[in-house]
N, C-alpha and C positions, 0 to 999 in steps of 0.2 A: 801487592801480592794477592794471589788467588789460592784458595785452599780447596782441593778436590778430594772427596772420599770415594774410592772406586772399589766395587765388589766384583770379584772374579769367581767363576765356577769352573772347576775342573776336577775330575775324579782322582787324578794323580799328577804329580810333576816331579821332575828330577833336575837338580842343578848340582853338578859334581863339586865336591869340596876342593879347595886348593891343595896342591901337593899330594894328590892321590892319582893312581894310574891303574887301568884295567879294572880292578875291583873298585868301582866308583862309588864311594860313600857319598850320600846326598846330604845337602843342607836341610835342616828342618824349617828354614825360612827362605824367602826370596831375596837374594842379594840386590842391593840398589843398582849395581851395574847391569844385572840381568834385566831388570825392569826398564832401565834406560835403553838397553839394546833392543828389546822387544818393541818399545814405543818408537824408537828411531826407524826400525824396519817399516812400521806402518806409515810413518811420515814419508818415507821414500815411495812406498806403494801408492800413496795418495798424491804423489807429485809435489809435496811441499818442499822438497830439498833434492839436490843431486845425491846420488847414492854414496859417493865417496865423502860427502860432507854431512850426512844425516846425523851421525852420532854427535858431532860438535854442535850442529844446529839444535838438536834436542837438548843437549846440555845447557845451551844458552837460554832455553825456555824454562827448564825444570830445575829448581834449586834443590829440592828434596823429593825422593821417592822411597818411602819407608813403609814396610809392612806393619800392620796393626793387629794386635792379638786381643781377643775378648775372652773373658773368663769362661764362657760357655763352650769354647772351642777345645777340641782334642785332636792331636796330630799323631798319626802312627807312621812308621817307616818299615818297609818290607823289601827285601832283595828279590830280584828276579833275574833270570839268565836270558840275555838277548843274543841272538845269532845274526850277525850282520855281514854283508858283502863289503869288506873294507879294502881288499886288494885292488879293486878297480881304481881307487884313487891313489893308493901307494905305488902300484906298478904302472899306472897310467895306461892300462890296456884292459880288454875284455876277454873272458875265457872263450876259447875257440869251440868247445863242446861241453856237454853236460858233465863229463868225467873231470873236467878241470875246475868246476865250480868250487869243489872242496878246498882247492888251493887258495881261493880268494876269500873264503869265509873265515870268520873268527867268532868265538863265543866269549862273552864277558859278563860279569856280574855287575848290575847297576841297581842301586837303591832308588825306590820311589816313595814319596810322601803321600799319604792319603788324608784328605780332610773334606769337609762339606763345602766350604767356600773360604776364600782368602780376601782380606781387605788391605788396601794400600792407600796411604796418605800422600798426595802430591802437592807440593808447594810450587806454584807456577809464577814465574816472573812476568811473562808477557804472552800475548796471543792465546788466551785461554780457550777461545772457541775452537781454534785449530787443534789444540791439545785434546779437548773433549772429543772432537770428531775422530782423531787418531786413536784415542783410548777405546772408543766403541768398536773399532775395527781390529783390535788386537786379537790374535789367534793362538799365540804360543808363548809360554813362559818356561824356559828351560830347554831340555833336549828336544829332539824331533818328535818324540811321543807325547810331549807335555802340552797337549791341546787344551785350550780354555775357551770359555765364552764369558763375555762381559755382561753382568746383570744390571749394574747400576753405576752411573757416573753423576755425582751431584756436588754442587758447590756448597760449602759449609762455612758458617760464621765462627770466628775465633775470638776467645776472650780469656782474660786472666782468670785463674781458678785456684782454689786452695787445696786441690788434690796433689798428693806428693808421689803417687805411684804411676810412673810412665809406662805405657803399654805399646810403645813403638820401638822398632830397632833403632838404637842410638849409640852414642859413645859409651865408654866405660868409665866416665868421670863422675858417675853418680855416687850416692852415699849408701851403698848396700842394696839389699833386695834379693830376689831369687831369679837369677838369669844365667845364661850361658855366655861365655866369651869365645867368639869365633872370628878368625881372619877371613876377610872377603874384600872385594873391590867396591868402592863407593861410586857415587854418581859421576865423579870426574875421572874414574878409572884408577884411583889411588888405593893401594892396599892398606887396610886398616884393621884394627881389632874392634869388632862391634859387640855391644851388649845386646843380647837377644832375650826378651822377657819370656823365656821358657825354662822348664827344668824337666829332667828325664826321670821316669818312674819305672824303668825296666822294660816295659812293653809299649809305652807311648809317652808323648810329651804333654805336660800340663802347662797352663799359662801362669807365669809368675809376674814379676814387676821389677822395675829399676827405680830406686828412690832418688828424687831430685828436690832441691829446695824451692825452685821457681819453675812453674809449669804454665802451659796454655792448654785450653780445652776447646775442642771442635767436635760437637756431637759426642760420639762415644770415644773419641781419641783424646789421650792425654800425652802431650809431648813437651820436651824441655823448652824453656824460654831462651831466646838468643839464637846466635848463628852457629855456635861451636858444639854441634852434636851430630 
């Protein structure tokens, strides 16, 4: 196994929560499926896999892709109104003149999360150098406006530790703490309820924790021991 700690920089990003439409409430965290999808896109761009096979190829290499939250972080969410030309796809045609453009446009409210940077722990099964190269080329996490830059990709050592407060997105089988329970898709594309070590204070999210009996530490990351998280 290889353990990579990746730091992204992006002023904002938006990943729509499950079961919402039009008024697109955003997750305060990056779902594992979103991370895998973004990475698999870069795998395809770099020619490491055929387009139709890239998601499964990436899933075969990456066992976990979970966001990490540090106590110094603060995340805010703000709604904005986007106006997009959506009818081009739905009607499969282009407006014939300027007057018809209004028929193709649509306004919707989408939430965006604002933070200084985001960190993700990757647990890689194989071909770690290929994964590193693809990570450095990632350009987007979330919707089409969610552009990012990758600041750092580094391999970290893992050891057992006596810390009991997990600071990564994990399962909800812990033993208390301060965290949110949110449904999302995991690395394999399976819908699950995740524990997200954040709590809401009315105008922003503060970093909390999920308590586990057995943990592993890798640099600033504390995550559950074992495979079932």
